[in-house]
C-alpha positions in Angstrom: -99.7 300.6 -107.3 -98.9 297.9 -109.8 -101.9 296.3 -111.5 -101.8 292.5 -111.9 -102.2 291.0 -115.4 -105.1 288.7 -114.8 -105.4 287.4 -118.3 -103.1 286.7 -121.2 -104.9 286.5 -124.6 -103.3 285.4 -127.9 -105.1 286.6 -131.0 -104.8 285.7 -134.7 -106.9 286.7 -137.7 -108.2 283.9 -139.9 -109.0 284.0 -143.6 -112.5 285.3 -143.7 -113.4 283.7 -147.0 -113.1 280.3 -145.3 -116.1 281.2 -143.1 -118.6 282.4 -145.7 -122.1 280.9 -145.5 -125.1 280.3 -143.3 -125.0 279.8 -139.6 -124.8 276.1 -140.1 -122.0 276.4 -142.6 -120.2 278.7 -140.2 -120.3 276.2 -137.4 -119.0 273.5 -139.9 -116.1 275.8 -140.8 -115.4 276.4 -137.1 -115.4 272.6 -136.5 -113.0 272.1 -139.4 -110.6 274.7 -138.1 -110.7 273.3 -134.5 -109.9 269.8 -135.9 -106.9 271.2 -137.8 -105.8 273.2 -134.7 -106.2 270.3 -132.3 -104.1 268.0 -134.5 -101.4 270.6 -134.8 -101.1 271.2 -131.0 -101.9 267.7 -129.8 -98.3 266.9 -128.7 -97.8 270.2 -126.9 -100.8 270.3 -124.6 -101.9 268.0 -121.8 -105.5 267.6 -122.9 -107.9 269.0 -125.5 -111.6 269.3 -124.6 -114.7 270.3 -126.5 -115.2 271.8 -129.9 -115.9 275.2 -131.4 -119.6 274.5 -131.7 -121.5 276.8 -129.4 -122.8 280.2 -130.4 -122.6 281.9 -127.1 -123.0 285.6 -128.0 -124.7 287.6 -130.7 -124.2 291.3 -130.5 -124.3 294.6 -132.3 -121.1 296.6 -131.9 -120.5 300.3 -132.5 -117.2 302.3 -132.0 -117.4 306.0 -131.1 -114.9 308.7 -131.7 -114.6 312.4 -132.6 -114.3 313.5 -136.3 -110.6 313.8 -135.6 -110.3 310.4 -134.0 -108.9 311.9 -130.8 -109.9 308.9 -128.7 -108.2 306.4 -130.9 -105.1 308.6 -131.5 -104.6 308.6 -127.7 -104.7 304.8 -127.6 -108.2 304.5 -126.3 -111.1 302.6 -127.8 -114.7 303.4 -127.0 -117.0 300.5 -127.8 -120.7 299.8 -127.3 -122.2 296.3 -127.4 -125.9 295.5 -127.6 -126.9 291.9 -126.9 -129.2 290.7 -129.6 -131.0 288.3 -127.3 -131.7 290.4 -124.2 -131.1 294.0 -125.4 -128.5 294.5 -122.6 -126.4 297.5 -123.6 -122.8 297.9 -122.3 -120.1 300.4 -122.9 -116.4 299.7 -122.7 -113.5 302.2 -122.5 -110.2 300.5 -123.2 -106.7 301.9 -123.1 -103.8 300.0 -124.8 -100.1 300.6 -124.8 -96.9 298.6 -125.3 -95.5 300.0 -122.1 -97.1 298.3 -119.1 -96.5 301.2 -116.8 -98.2 303.7 -119.1 -101.1 301.3 -119.6 -101.8 300.6 -115.9 -101.9 304.2 -114.9 -105.7 304.6 -115.3 -108.5 305.1 -113.0 -110.6 302.3 -114.4 -112.8 301.2 -111.5 -116.3 302.3 -112.1 -117.6 299.1 -113.7 -115.9 295.7 -114.4 -112.3 296.6 -114.7 -109.6 294.4 -116.4 -105.9 294.7 -116.8 -104.8 292.2 -119.5 -102.0 291.3 -121.8 -103.0 291.0 -125.5 -100.6 289.2 -127.8 -101.0 289.7 -131.6 -99.0 288.3 -134.5 -96.1 287.8 -134.9 -95.6 288.4 -131.2 -96.6 291.9 -130.4 -97.6 292.6 -126.8 -100.1 295.3 -125.8 -101.2 295.9 -122.3 -104.8 296.8 -122.0 -106.8 298.4 -119.2 -110.5 298.3 -119.8 -113.7 299.2 -117.9 -117.1 297.9 -118.9 -120.4 299.3 -117.6 -124.0 298.3 -118.2 -125.9 301.4 -119.5 -129.6 301.9 -120.2 -131.0 302.5 -123.7 -131.7 306.1 -122.6 -128.0 306.8 -122.2 -126.9 309.2 -125.0 -123.5 309.0 -126.6 -123.5 312.2 -128.6 -120.8 314.2 -126.9 -117.5 313.8 -125.0 -119.3 314.8 -121.8 -121.6 311.8 -122.2 -118.5 309.6 -122.0 -116.8 311.5 -119.2 -119.9 311.2 -117.0 -119.2 307.4 -117.2 -115.3 307.7 -117.2 -114.2 310.9 -115.5 -110.5 309.8 -115.8 -110.7 310.3 -119.6 -110.6 314.2 -119.4 -107.6 314.0 -117.2 -105.6 311.7 -119.4 -106.6 313.3 -122.8 -106.2 317.0 -122.5 -107.3 317.7 -126.1 -110.9 316.6 -125.3 -113.6 319.2 -124.9 -116.8 318.4 -123.1 -119.1 319.6 -125.8 -117.2 318.0 -128.7 -119.4 315.6 -130.7 -118.8 311.9 -131.1 -120.3 309.6 -133.6 -120.3 306.0 -134.8 -117.0 305.2 -136.6 -116.8 302.9 -139.6 -119.3 300.0 -139.6 -122.0 298.9 -137.3 -120.9 295.4 -136.6 -122.9 292.2 -136.1 -120.8 289.9 -134.0 -121.1 286.2 -133.5 -119.0 284.5 -130.9 -118.4 280.7 -131.0 -117.0 278.9 -127.9 -117.0 275.4 -126.4 -113.4 274.5 -126.8 -110.3 274.6 -124.5 -107.0 272.9 -124.0 -105.1 272.2 -120.7 -101.7 273.8 -120.4 -100.9 273.0 -116.7 -101.5 270.1 -114.4 -101.3 271.2 -110.7 -103.3 273.2 -110.2 -105.1 272.5 -113.5 -105.1 275.5 -115.9 -107.1 275.5 -119.1 -106.8 277.9 -122.0 -110.2 278.8 -123.3 -110.7 279.4 -127.0 -113.1 281.5 -129.0 -113.9 282.3 -132.6 -115.2 285.8 -133.2 -116.9 286.6 -136.5 -117.7 290.2 -137.6 -120.2 291.1 -140.3 -121.2 294.4 -141.7 -124.8 294.7 -140.3 -125.9 296.5 -143.5 -124.4 294.0 -145.9 -124.3 290.3 -146.8 -125.2 288.4 -143.6 -123.2 285.4 -144.8 -120.0 287.2 -145.7 -117.7 288.1 -142.7 -115.5 291.2 -142.8 -113.2 289.7 -140.1 -112.7 286.4 -138.3 -110.5 286.1 -135.2 -109.4 283.1 -133.2 -108.2 283.6 -129.7 -107.0 281.6 -126.7 -106.4 282.9 -123.2 -105.5 281.8 -119.7 -105.3 283.7 -116.5 -104.3 284.0 -112.9 -105.7 286.5 -110.4 -102.2 286.8 -108.8 -100.3 287.0 -112.0 -98.5 283.7 -111.4 -97.4 282.4 -114.8 -94.7 279.8 -114.9 -92.0 279.5 -117.6 -93.5 276.2 -118.7 -97.0 277.6 -119.2 -95.7 280.7 -121.0 -93.5 278.5 -123.2 -96.4 276.2 -124.1 -98.6 279.1 -125.0 -95.8 280.7 -127.0 -95.2 277.5 -129.0 -98.9 277.1 -129.7 -99.0 280.7 -131.0 -96.0 279.9 -133.2 -97.7 276.8 -134.6 -100.8 278.8 -135.5 -98.7 281.1 -137.6 -96.2 278.7 -139.1 -98.2 275.4 -139.5 -101.8 276.5 -140.0 -101.1 278.7 -143.0 -104.2 277.5 -144.8 -106.4 279.1 -142.1 -104.4 282.0 -140.8 -104.3 285.4 -142.4 -101.1 287.2 -141.3 -101.7 290.1 -143.6 -105.0 291.3 -142.1 -105.5 294.3 -139.9 -106.7 293.8 -136.3 -110.5 294.0 -136.0 -110.4 297.5 -134.5 -107.7 298.8 -137.0 -110.0 297.5 -139.8 -112.8 299.7 -138.6 -110.7 302.8 -138.5 -109.0 302.0 -141.8 -112.4 301.6 -143.4 -113.6 304.9 -141.7 -110.7 306.9 -143.1 -111.1 305.5 -146.6 -114.8 306.4 -146.4 -114.1 309.9 -145.2 -111.4 310.5 -147.9 -113.7 309.1 -150.6 -111.6 306.1 -151.6 
């Protein structure tokens, strides 16, 4: 059975040094970026609405893996998010692959499952199948068997995993701030908006005003995977403008957020 791509999300890393400062200064930087972005795409889109001015999420994020990074090496990511405001704890298992048919062959239906297309710079497509579940604070994440109780499919797909193998937090414990409130219209009938977000990561044990990663994303979706050439072309051109015109803001040399975590982890383990 073919899974439908219900969301197409375009992601680009921004220069983190442009977002240093207090929460108020962060929102000011977000506003300045949105102003520059809006001007750059104004002739491409039908309508631009809102601003990047609403802090919608504040979370603590941990990534888990074995000492040998078996989960990551098999194209999976295991992530925990803890909502700072209501202490809701969720766990996500995500599988990513460039090949759509490899990516979709997952039994990801125990929580909120999503099959999406992630587009990274310069135009690298990854298909991702993810499943997110709400878990209690009593849920332990110490061994592979703690994960496979939530995601039984994992043992079948990754034969090297052993139930009693230990897992641990990888890299940093991240403090995440998500800023939303902005969108642009890319289709008229029926109306289709692309929603935008600014995601800022901090080392929870370091300077609370100095981000370690800043990502801007825009996405649009259709439950039946109906994407016209005009809509796709418009999104493609906007992604191109981000990389070619907004060079003051965009950091094309940065790792992705998750790759940064693992790169930092490996440097820490090797002592560099």
